[in-house]
TIKETI-676511 format. One record per atom (N, C-alpha, C): residue number from 1; z, x, y; residue in three letters. Coordinates in Angstrom, 3 decimals, always signed. Layout:
N
NUM; Z; X; Y; ala $
...
***
This chain:
178
1; +1.955; +38.968; -6.073; met $
1; +0.733; +38.437; -5.506; met $
1; +0.084; +37.432; -6.458; met $
2; -0.007; +37.798; -7.758; lys $
2; -0.600; +36.900; -8.739; lys $
2; +0.216; +35.625; -8.860; lys $
3; +1.531; +35.780; -8.834; lys $
3; +2.400; +34.615; -8.939; lys $
3; +2.182; +33.686; -7.752; lys $
4; +2.019; +34.249; -6.573; lys $
4; +1.786; +33.430; -5.397; lys $
4; +0.461; +32.694; -5.499; lys $
5; -0.575; +33.361; -6.025; val $
5; -1.873; +32.713; -6.199; val $
5; -1.737; +31.539; -7.154; val $
6; -1.057; +31.743; -8.258; leu $
6; -0.886; +30.674; -9.237; leu $
6; -0.106; +29.505; -8.664; leu $
7; +0.931; +29.805; -7.921; val $
7; +1.732; +28.739; -7.343; val $
7; +0.913; +27.983; -6.305; val $
8; +0.108; +28.674; -5.501; leu $
8; -0.732; +28.014; -4.507; leu $
8; -1.740; +27.101; -5.178; leu $
9; -2.352; +27.575; -6.236; ile $
9; -3.312; +26.755; -6.968; ile $
9; -2.631; +25.512; -7.492; ile $
10; -1.479; +25.704; -8.042; thr $
10; -0.731; +24.569; -8.561; thr $
10; -0.439; +23.587; -7.445; thr $
11; -0.013; +24.079; -6.297; gly $
11; +0.284; +23.204; -5.168; gly $
11; -0.929; +22.443; -4.710; gly $
12; -2.045; +23.100; -4.709; ala $
12; -3.258; +22.440; -4.285; ala $
12; -3.586; +21.277; -5.187; ala $
13; -3.384; +21.431; -6.445; met $
13; -3.715; +20.350; -7.362; met $
13; -2.706; +19.229; -7.302; met $
14; -1.517; +19.533; -6.884; leu $
14; -0.505; +18.482; -6.794; leu $
14; -0.900; +17.400; -5.826; leu $
15; -1.558; +17.748; -4.826; ala $
15; -1.835; +16.770; -3.815; ala $
15; -2.887; +15.755; -4.201; ala $
16; -3.569; +15.795; -5.351; ser $
16; -4.676; +14.932; -5.687; ser $
16; -4.277; +13.607; -6.321; ser $
17; -5.141; +12.481; -6.225; ser $
17; -4.915; +11.182; -6.890; ser $
17; -6.251; +10.648; -7.355; ser $
18; -6.449; +9.301; -7.662; val $
18; -7.852; +8.905; -7.894; val $
18; -8.405; +8.699; -6.522; val $
19; -8.235; +9.435; -5.741; gly $
19; -7.948; +10.769; -5.358; gly $
19; -6.741; +11.239; -6.116; gly $
20; -6.534; +12.483; -6.287; phe $
20; -5.310; +13.014; -6.873; phe $
20; -4.833; +14.189; -6.041; phe $
21; -3.587; +14.501; -6.160; ala $
21; -3.046; +15.626; -5.439; ala $
21; -3.529; +16.924; -6.054; ala $
22; -3.682; +17.936; -5.225; ala $
22; -4.133; +19.232; -5.700; ala $
22; -3.024; +19.891; -6.505; ala $
23; -3.364; +20.858; -7.365; pro $
23; -2.331; +21.554; -8.144; pro $
23; -1.384; +22.325; -7.224; pro $
24; -0.208; +22.618; -7.691; leu $
24; +0.759; +23.385; -6.898; leu $
24; +0.454; +24.866; -6.976; leu $
25; +0.636; +25.524; -5.862; ser $
25; +0.437; +26.967; -5.823; ser $
25; +1.422; +27.570; -4.830; ser $
26; +1.463; +28.876; -4.776; asp $
26; +2.397; +29.567; -3.892; asp $
26; +1.616; +30.549; -3.050; asp $
27; +1.718; +30.414; -1.738; ser $
27; +0.998; +31.296; -0.826; ser $
27; +1.951; +31.904; +0.179; ser $
28; +1.608; +33.099; +0.592; ala $
28; +2.344; +33.746; +1.672; ala $
28; +1.786; +33.245; +3.001; ala $
29; +2.572; +33.371; +4.029; gln $
29; +2.138; +32.949; +5.351; gln $
29; +0.774; +33.545; +5.676; gln $
30; -0.152; +32.705; +6.150; gly $
30; -1.482; +33.156; +6.537; gly $
30; -2.523; +33.095; +5.424; gly $
31; -2.125; +32.851; +4.193; glu $
31; -3.082; +32.769; +3.091; glu $
31; -3.684; +31.365; +3.020; glu $
32; -4.951; +31.308; +2.596; thr $
32; -5.684; +30.056; +2.448; thr $
32; -6.215; +29.963; +1.035; thr $
33; -6.189; +28.761; +0.466; thr $
33; -6.738; +28.521; -0.866; thr $
33; -7.785; +27.422; -0.767; thr $
34; -8.908; +27.638; -1.444; ile $
34; -9.911; +26.592; -1.610; ile $
34; -10.046; +26.343; -3.107; ile $
35; -10.330; +25.107; -3.472; gly $
35; -10.420; +24.810; -4.891; gly $
35; -11.321; +23.644; -5.205; gly $
36; -11.771; +23.625; -6.448; tyr $
36; -12.554; +22.531; -6.998; tyr $
36; -11.955; +22.173; -8.353; tyr $
37; -11.816; +20.879; -8.627; asn $
37; -11.309; +20.408; -9.912; asn $
37; -12.187; +19.276; -10.420; asn $
38; -12.400; +19.267; -11.719; tyr $
38; -13.111; +18.165; -12.369; tyr $
38; -12.194; +17.572; -13.435; tyr $
39; -12.041; +16.253; -13.414; tyr $
39; -11.276; +15.541; -14.438; tyr $
39; -12.149; +14.462; -15.059; tyr $
40; -12.178; +14.421; -16.381; gly $
40; -12.789; +13.317; -17.107; gly $
40; -11.700; +12.279; -17.330; gly $
41; -11.759; +11.204; -16.567; leu $
41; -10.705; +10.195; -16.602; leu $
41; -11.074; +9.038; -17.525; leu $
42; -10.066; +8.252; -17.848; ser $
42; -10.283; +7.070; -18.677; ser $
42; -11.221; +6.096; -17.958; ser $
43; -11.678; +5.104; -18.681; his $
43; -12.587; +4.072; -18.164; his $
43; -13.919; +4.680; -17.734; his $
44; -14.343; +5.734; -18.451; asn $
44; -15.644; +6.367; -18.199; asn $
44; -15.792; +6.789; -16.730; asn $
45; -14.747; +7.414; -16.192; thr $
45; -14.720; +7.796; -14.782; thr $
45; -14.608; +9.308; -14.632; thr $
46; -15.414; +9.865; -13.743; asp $
46; -15.364; +11.286; -13.398; asp $
46; -14.681; +11.442; -12.044; asp $
47; -13.823; +12.452; -11.935; asn $
47; -13.150; +12.762; -10.673; asn $
47; -13.496; +14.193; -10.296; asn $
48; -14.124; +14.366; -9.141; asn $
48; -14.414; +15.680; -8.578; asn $
48; -13.621; +15.803; -7.293; asn $
49; -12.805; +16.853; -7.199; ser $
49; -12.003; +17.021; -5.988; ser $
49; -12.215; +18.408; -5.408; ser $
50; -12.196; +18.446; -4.086; phe $
50; -12.332; +19.681; -3.323; phe $
50; -11.168; +19.732; -2.349; phe $
51; -10.551; +20.898; -2.204; tyr $
51; -9.428; +20.984; -1.281; tyr $
51; -9.379; +22.344; -0.604; tyr $
52; -8.720; +22.348; +0.552; val $
52; -8.413; +23.560; +1.313; val $
52; -6.977; +23.415; +1.766; val $
53; -6.193; +24.473; +1.574; glu $
53; -4.832; +24.455; +2.081; glu $
53; -4.447; +25.842; +2.563; glu $
54; -3.565; +25.852; +3.543; gly $
54; -3.121; +27.116; +4.107; gly $
54; -1.626; +27.137; +4.332; gly $
55; -1.030; +28.296; +4.084; ala $
55; +0.408; +28.481; +4.300; ala $
55; +0.625; +28.881; +5.749; ala $
56; +1.269; +28.011; +6.504; ile $
56; +1.530; +28.345; +7.905; ile $
56; +2.869; +29.056; +8.064; ile $
57; +3.669; +29.049; +7.008; ser $
57; +4.899; +29.839; +6.940; ser $
57; +5.206; +30.064; +5.464; ser $
58; +6.270; +30.794; +5.167; asp $
58; +6.634; +31.020; +3.769; asp $
58; +7.092; +29.730; +3.074; asp $
59; +7.472; +28.725; +3.843; lys $
59; +7.972; +27.473; +3.260; lys $
59; +7.044; +26.282; +3.447; lys $
60; +6.083; +26.340; +4.375; leu $
60; +5.266; +25.177; +4.713; leu $
60; +3.784; +25.441; +4.493; leu $
61; +3.161; +24.549; +3.713; thr $
61; +1.723; +24.602; +3.446; thr $
61; +1.104; +23.284; +3.875; thr $
62; -0.025; +23.353; +4.586; leu $
62; -0.779; +22.173; +5.004; leu $
62; -2.116; +22.156; +4.274; leu $
63; -2.594; +20.945; +3.915; gly $
63; -3.850; +20.873; +3.184; gly $
63; -4.598; +19.579; +3.393; gly $
64; -5.855; +19.595; +2.940; ile $
64; -6.717; +18.417; +2.933; ile $
64; -7.472; +18.423; +1.616; ile $
65; -7.623; +17.241; +1.029; glu $
65; -8.339; +17.129; -0.238; glu $
65; -9.205; +15.881; -0.237; glu $
66; -10.404; +16.029; -0.754; arg $
66; -11.344; +14.909; -0.914; arg $
66; -11.563; +14.685; -2.400; arg $
67; -11.344; +13.462; -2.853; asn $
67; -11.556; +13.082; -4.245; asn $
67; -12.709; +12.101; -4.335; asn $
68; -13.708; +12.462; -5.132; asn $
68; -14.855; +11.594; -5.376; asn $
68; -14.764; +11.103; -6.807; asn $
69; -14.741; +9.803; -6.966; asn $
69; -14.612; +9.186; -8.277; asn $
69; -15.835; +8.339; -8.562; asn $
70; -16.432; +8.530; -9.720; ser $
70; -17.570; +7.718; -10.105; ser $
70; -17.404; +7.247; -11.537; ser $
71; -17.736; +5.991; -11.739; ser $
71; -17.586; +5.395; -13.060; ser $
71; -18.948; +5.107; -13.662; ser $
72; -18.955; +4.926; -14.957; gly $
72; -20.196; +4.648; -15.675; gly $
72; -20.836; +3.332; -15.283; gly $
73; -20.069; +2.423; -14.678; asn $
73; -20.637; +1.121; -14.295; asn $
73; -21.150; +1.111; -12.853; asn $
74; -21.205; +2.266; -12.216; gly $
74; -21.749; +2.355; -10.865; gly $
74; -20.755; +2.132; -9.752; gly $
75; -19.508; +1.845; -10.094; asn $
75; -18.487; +1.674; -9.059; asn $
75; -17.917; +3.034; -8.684; asn $
76; -18.111; +3.428; -7.442; asp $
76; -17.587; +4.690; -6.934; asp $
76; -16.519; +4.390; -5.893; asp $
77; -15.499; +5.239; -5.839; trp $
77; -14.457; +5.113; -4.830; trp $
77; -13.931; +6.513; -4.549; trp $
78; -13.469; +6.689; -3.339; asn $
78; -13.058; +8.015; -2.894; asn $
78; -11.775; +7.929; -2.085; asn $
79; -11.058; +9.048; -2.050; thr $
79; -9.878; +9.153; -1.211; thr $
79; -9.890; +10.496; -0.504; thr $
80; -9.244; +10.540; +0.637; thr $
80; -9.042; +11.786; +1.367; thr $
80; -7.555; +11.882; +1.693; thr $
81; -6.946; +13.004; +1.290; asp $
81; -5.527; +13.252; +1.540; asp $
81; -5.363; +14.352; +2.574; asp $
82; -4.481; +14.131; +3.514; ile $
82; -4.005; +15.178; +4.424; ile $
82; -2.521; +15.287; +4.128; ile $
83; -2.039; +16.497; +3.810; tyr $
83; -0.679; +16.611; +3.283; tyr $
83; +0.020; +17.889; +3.726; tyr $
84; +1.336; +17.866; +3.519; ala $
84; +2.183; +19.036; +3.741; ala $
84; +3.091; +19.194; +2.532; ala $
85; +3.358; +20.443; +2.178; gln $
85; +4.307; +20.771; +1.115; gln $
85; +5.370; +21.682; +1.708; gln $
86; +6.626; +21.331; +1.490; tyr $
86; +7.737; +22.132; +1.987; tyr $
86; +8.530; +22.656; +0.793; tyr $
87; +8.631; +23.999; +0.698; lys $
87; +9.356; +24.626; -0.409; lys $
87; +10.857; +24.593; -0.158; lys $
88; +11.561; +23.927; -1.058; leu $
88; +13.019; +23.961; -1.011; leu $
88; +13.540; +25.275; -1.588; leu $
89; +12.857; +25.753; -2.620; asp $
89; +13.101; +27.069; -3.208; asp $
89; +11.792; +27.481; -3.880; asp $
90; +11.696; +28.646; -4.506; pro $
90; +10.405; +29.074; -5.072; pro $
90; +9.813; +28.126; -6.118; pro $
91; +10.629; +27.277; -6.743; asn $
91; +10.129; +26.418; -7.821; asn $
91; +10.076; +24.933; -7.485; asn $
92; +10.608; +24.519; -6.334; val $
92; +10.673; +23.093; -5.993; val $
92; +10.116; +22.894; -4.590; val $
93; +9.272; +21.866; -4.451; arg $
93; +8.737; +21.543; -3.129; arg $
93; +8.667; +20.043; -2.931; arg $
94; +8.837; +19.647; -1.680; leu $
94; +8.667; +18.258; -1.280; leu $
94; +7.247; +18.095; -0.750; leu $
95; +6.659; +16.935; -0.985; ile $
95; +5.283; +16.674; -0.575; ile $
95; +5.261; +15.390; +0.246; ile $
96; +4.539; +15.421; +1.353; ile $
96; +4.311; +14.223; +2.158; ile $
96; +2.886; +14.288; +2.676; ile $
97; +2.272; +13.116; +2.796; gly $
97; +0.906; +13.111; +3.285; gly $
97; +0.420; +11.719; +3.623; gly $
98; -0.846; +11.652; +3.997; asp $
98; -1.509; +10.399; +4.320; asp $
98; -2.786; +10.324; +3.499; asp $
99; -2.985; +9.209; +2.806; arg $
99; -4.174; +9.019; +1.977; arg $
99; -5.061; +7.958; +2.606; arg $
100; -6.323; +8.299; +2.805; asp $
100; -7.340; +7.356; +3.259; asp $
100; -8.071; +6.846; +2.018; asp $
101; -7.926; +5.563; +1.725; tyr $
101; -8.608; +4.920; +0.603; tyr $
101; -9.900; +4.315; +1.130; tyr $
102; -11.049; +4.776; +0.658; asp $
102; -12.291; +4.198; +1.175; asp $
102; -12.572; +2.818; +0.589; asp $
103; -11.784; +2.380; -0.381; tyr $
103; -11.986; +1.073; -1.007; tyr $
103; -10.956; +0.039; -0.561; tyr $
104; -10.125; +0.390; +0.433; thr $
104; -9.221; -0.582; +1.055; thr $
104; -9.355; -0.424; +2.565; thr $
105; -8.709; -1.286; +3.302; asp $
105; -8.838; -1.259; +4.760; asp $
105; -7.774; -0.437; +5.463; asp $
106; -6.998; +0.357; +4.703; asn $
106; -5.934; +1.077; +5.390; asn $
106; -5.603; +2.402; +4.725; asn $
107; -4.893; +3.204; +5.483; asn $
107; -4.340; +4.462; +4.984; asn $
107; -2.915; +4.198; +4.540; asn $
108; -2.407; +5.052; +3.656; lys $
108; -1.033; +4.914; +3.177; lys $
108; -0.359; +6.285; +3.182; lys $
109; +0.862; +6.326; +3.698; val $
109; +1.672; +7.541; +3.622; val $
109; +2.185; +7.663; +2.195; val $
110; +2.157; +8.886; +1.645; phe $
110; +2.714; +9.117; +0.316; phe $
110; +3.746; +10.232; +0.387; phe $
111; +4.626; +10.281; -0.620; tyr $
111; +5.650; +11.307; -0.690; tyr $
111; +5.873; +11.646; -2.157; tyr $
112; +6.420; +12.830; -2.407; gly $
112; +6.656; +13.226; -3.791; gly $
112; +7.360; +14.555; -3.893; gly $
113; +7.365; +15.059; -5.120; val $
113; +8.014; +16.327; -5.426; val $
113; +7.140; +17.088; -6.417; val $
114; +7.168; +18.407; -6.303; gly $
114; +6.436; +19.267; -7.227; gly $
114; +7.320; +20.383; -7.743; gly $
115; +7.097; +20.761; -8.994; leu $
115; +7.852; +21.830; -9.645; leu $
115; +6.895; +22.853; -10.218; leu $
116; +7.241; +24.125; -10.117; thr $
116; +6.445; +25.196; -10.716; thr $
116; +7.369; +26.155; -11.456; thr $
117; +6.814; +26.832; -12.460; thr $
117; +7.577; +27.853; -13.175; thr $
117; +6.612; +28.844; -13.812; thr $
118; +7.064; +30.079; -13.915; asn $
118; +6.286; +31.104; -14.591; asn $
118; +6.495; +30.955; -16.096; asn $
119; +5.392; +30.859; -16.852; leu $
119; +5.457; +30.692; -18.298; leu $
119; +5.207; +31.998; -19.047; leu $
120; +4.391; +32.859; -18.483; ala $
120; +4.020; +34.143; -19.086; ala $
120; +3.308; +34.948; -18.011; ala $
121; +3.058; +36.235; -18.265; pro $
121; +2.271; +36.990; -17.288; pro $
121; +0.944; +36.282; -17.025; pro $
122; +0.608; +36.113; -15.775; lys $
122; -0.623; +35.472; -15.315; lys $
122; -0.682; +33.966; -15.579; lys $
123; +0.394; +33.347; -16.065; leu $
123; +0.367; +31.935; -16.422; leu $
123; +1.561; +31.199; -15.818; leu $
124; +1.268; +30.205; -14.960; asp $
124; +2.304; +29.375; -14.346; asp $
124; +2.078; +27.923; -14.742; asp $
125; +3.170; +27.199; -14.926; gly $
125; +3.103; +25.776; -15.204; gly $
125; +3.532; +24.989; -13.983; gly $
126; +3.074; +23.734; -13.895; tyr $
126; +3.455; +22.880; -12.774; tyr $
126; +3.513; +21.421; -13.209; tyr $
127; +4.249; +20.644; -12.462; ala $
127; +4.306; +19.197; -12.618; ala $
127; +4.596; +18.606; -11.247; ala $
128; +4.028; +17.428; -10.996; ser $
128; +4.276; +16.785; -9.707; ser $
128; +4.120; +15.283; -9.842; ser $
129; +4.715; +14.591; -8.900; val $
129; +4.548; +13.146; -8.789; val $
129; +4.507; +12.808; -7.304; val $
130; +3.580; +11.922; -6.933; ile $
130; +3.543; +11.381; -5.577; ile $
130; +3.437; +9.861; -5.695; ile $
131; +3.921; +9.169; -4.662; thr $
131; +3.908; +7.708; -4.701; thr $
131; +3.912; +7.148; -3.286; thr $
132; +3.523; +5.885; -3.187; asn $
132; +3.696; +5.072; -1.986; asn $
132; +3.775; +3.623; -2.459; asn $
133; +3.658; +2.660; -1.578; asn $
133; +3.792; +1.268; -2.017; asn $
133; +2.526; +0.725; -2.665; asn $
134; +1.534; +1.581; -2.906; tyr $
134; +0.268; +1.167; -3.514; tyr $
134; -0.109; +2.016; -4.726; tyr $
135; +0.234; +3.293; -4.705; thr $
135; -0.209; +4.258; -5.714; thr $
135; +0.965; +5.045; -6.270; thr $
136; +0.901; +5.348; -7.567; thr $
136; +1.772; +6.349; -8.173; thr $
136; +0.896; +7.246; -9.027; thr $
137; +1.057; +8.556; -8.852; glu $
137; +0.296; +9.487; -9.673; glu $
137; +1.152; +10.679; -10.028; glu $
138; +0.835; +11.290; -11.160; trp $
138; +1.533; +12.495; -11.571; trp $
138; +0.543; +13.436; -12.226; trp $
139; +0.918; +14.706; -12.223; gln $
139; +0.101; +15.761; -12.816; gln $
139; +0.992; +16.764; -13.521; gln $
140; +0.440; +17.401; -14.528; ala $
140; +1.094; +18.519; -15.199; ala $
140; -0.007; +19.441; -15.685; ala $
141; +0.245; +20.746; -15.622; gly $
141; -0.776; +21.678; -16.058; gly $
141; -0.346; +23.116; -15.940; gly $
142; -1.326; +23.984; -16.131; val $
142; -1.103; +25.423; -16.031; val $
142; -2.190; +26.053; -15.182; val $
143; -1.819; +27.133; -14.522; asn $
143; -2.751; +27.968; -13.766; asn $
143; -2.752; +29.349; -14.391; asn $
144; -3.934; +29.868; -14.677; tyr $
144; -4.079; +31.197; -15.259; tyr $
144; -4.806; +32.087; -14.267; tyr $
145; -4.196; +33.215; -13.903; ala $
145; -4.789; +34.147; -12.936; ala $
145; -5.903; +34.946; -13.607; ala $
146; -7.131; +34.702; -13.188; leu $
146; -8.274; +35.472; -13.682; leu $
146; -8.377; +36.812; -12.961; leu $
147; -7.949; +36.821; -11.710; ala $
147; -7.933; +38.021; -10.863; ala $
147; -6.843; +37.795; -9.815; ala $
148; -6.648; +38.753; -8.921; asn $
148; -5.612; +38.616; -7.891; asn $
148; -5.809; +37.393; -7.007; asn $
149; -7.057; +36.992; -6.775; asn $
149; -7.318; +35.889; -5.853; asn $
149; -8.070; +34.712; -6.485; asn $
150; -8.230; +34.701; -7.795; val $
150; -8.959; +33.623; -8.475; val $
150; -8.143; +33.137; -9.662; val $
151; -7.997; +31.821; -9.766; ser $
151; -7.231; +31.226; -10.869; ser $
151; -7.992; +30.068; -11.494; ser $
152; -7.750; +29.881; -12.755; leu $
152; -8.285; +28.761; -13.520; leu $
152; -7.152; +27.769; -13.729; leu $
153; -7.428; +26.491; -13.502; asn $
153; -6.432; +25.445; -13.692; asn $
153; -6.866; +24.536; -14.822; asn $
154; -5.944; +24.208; -15.710; val $
154; -6.156; +23.199; -16.745; val $
154; -4.995; +22.228; -16.642; val $
155; -5.304; +20.942; -16.540; gly $
155; -4.223; +19.993; -16.336; gly $
155; -4.541; +18.594; -16.809; gly $
156; -3.520; +17.765; -16.721; tyr $
156; -3.602; +16.340; -17.038; tyr $
156; -3.083; +15.586; -15.832; tyr $
157; -3.760; +14.504; -15.458; lys $
157; -3.257; +13.692; -14.361; lys $
157; -3.444; +12.215; -14.656; lys $
158; -2.590; +11.429; -14.004; ser $
158; -2.589; +9.987; -14.197; ser $
158; -2.389; +9.316; -12.843; ser $
159; -3.171; +8.270; -12.581; asn $
159; -3.097; +7.559; -11.312; asn $
159; -3.096; +6.052; -11.567; asn $
160; -2.207; +5.354; -10.874; lys $
160; -2.135; +3.898; -10.974; lys $
160; -2.034; +3.302; -9.583; lys $
161; -3.080; +2.572; -9.176; asp $
161; -3.070; +1.795; -7.940; asp $
161; -2.727; +0.351; -8.294; asp $
162; -2.059; -0.349; -7.388; asp $
162; -1.764; -1.767; -7.606; asp $
162; -3.057; -2.536; -7.884; asp $
163; -3.001; -3.449; -8.834; asn $
163; -4.123; -4.318; -9.198; asn $
163; -5.318; -3.586; -9.798; asn $
164; -5.139; -2.343; -10.225; tyr $
164; -6.195; -1.577; -10.894; tyr $
164; -5.633; -0.997; -12.183; tyr $
165; -6.522; -0.640; -13.088; asp $
165; -6.109; +0.028; -14.319; asp $
165; -5.553; +1.413; -14.008; asp $
166; -4.841; +1.989; -14.977; thr $
166; -4.417; +3.386; -14.885; thr $
166; -5.601; +4.265; -15.231; thr $
167; -5.829; +5.292; -14.417; tyr $
167; -6.878; +6.278; -14.667; tyr $
167; -6.191; +7.599; -14.975; tyr $
168; -6.449; +8.140; -16.170; asp $
168; -5.824; +9.400; -16.542; asp $
168; -6.779; +10.211; -17.404; asp $
169; -6.523; +11.530; -17.453; gly $
169; -7.365; +12.395; -18.259; gly $
169; -7.095; +13.861; -18.008; gly $
170; -7.835; +14.672; -18.746; val $
170; -7.703; +16.127; -18.723; val $
170; -8.792; +16.711; -17.823; val $
171; -8.449; +17.817; -17.150; gly $
171; -9.413; +18.434; -16.251; gly $
171; -9.284; +19.940; -16.194; gly $
172; -10.235; +20.530; -15.473; ile $
172; -10.288; +21.976; -15.286; ile $
172; -10.718; +22.251; -13.859; ile $
173; -10.252; +23.360; -13.318; gly $
173; -10.597; +23.699; -11.950; gly $
173; -10.585; +25.189; -11.692; gly $
174; -11.128; +25.578; -10.566; leu $
174; -11.164; +26.965; -10.143; leu $
174; -10.666; +27.023; -8.711; leu $
175; -9.793; +27.998; -8.436; asn $
175; -9.172; +28.123; -7.127; asn $
175; -9.284; +29.563; -6.640; asn $
176; -9.606; +29.718; -5.363; cys $
176; -9.730; +31.049; -4.772; cys $
176; -8.825; +31.144; -3.551; cys $
177; -8.120; +32.247; -3.448; lys $
177; -7.207; +32.470; -2.338; lys $
177; -7.667; +33.678; -1.531; lys $
178; -7.571; +33.542; -0.230; phe $
178; -7.921; +34.660; +0.654; phe $
178; -7.088; +34.623; +1.912; phe $
***
């Protein structure tokens, strides 16, 4: 159960960009995870993300994530991701989704891969990358189970949109599964 919570949290974070993909986590069919993550990114930028995802089967998870980005110079931009993760095996998943960029005139389909592994009791590691013809982002981090249904996430993420600087940094988050 704890391992599934950690994997679900990790999965949730995988889906985030500037917006970022939520971390990867592992959920049993019918379980739902909600999460919040804060990242202090380069260029004096803060990223706050909120997500909800649910396992509709043992292999398929659907989710939505909203990323709010604000910079010290007053320029704010946001993204909303709607995504699916398909588990090829317990440690590997494929990711596909649609990102709404509020600072451009269009949505973009993205795709990627995520990996998870157990590092120690109550501690899982994850890494992921998603991309499209406009954005490439990756994340790596750990999820620590505070309780059966609550996990703490610590991670690093990097996002690069065409014609923009790379935004990267360290963050922390809290995820609850029910």
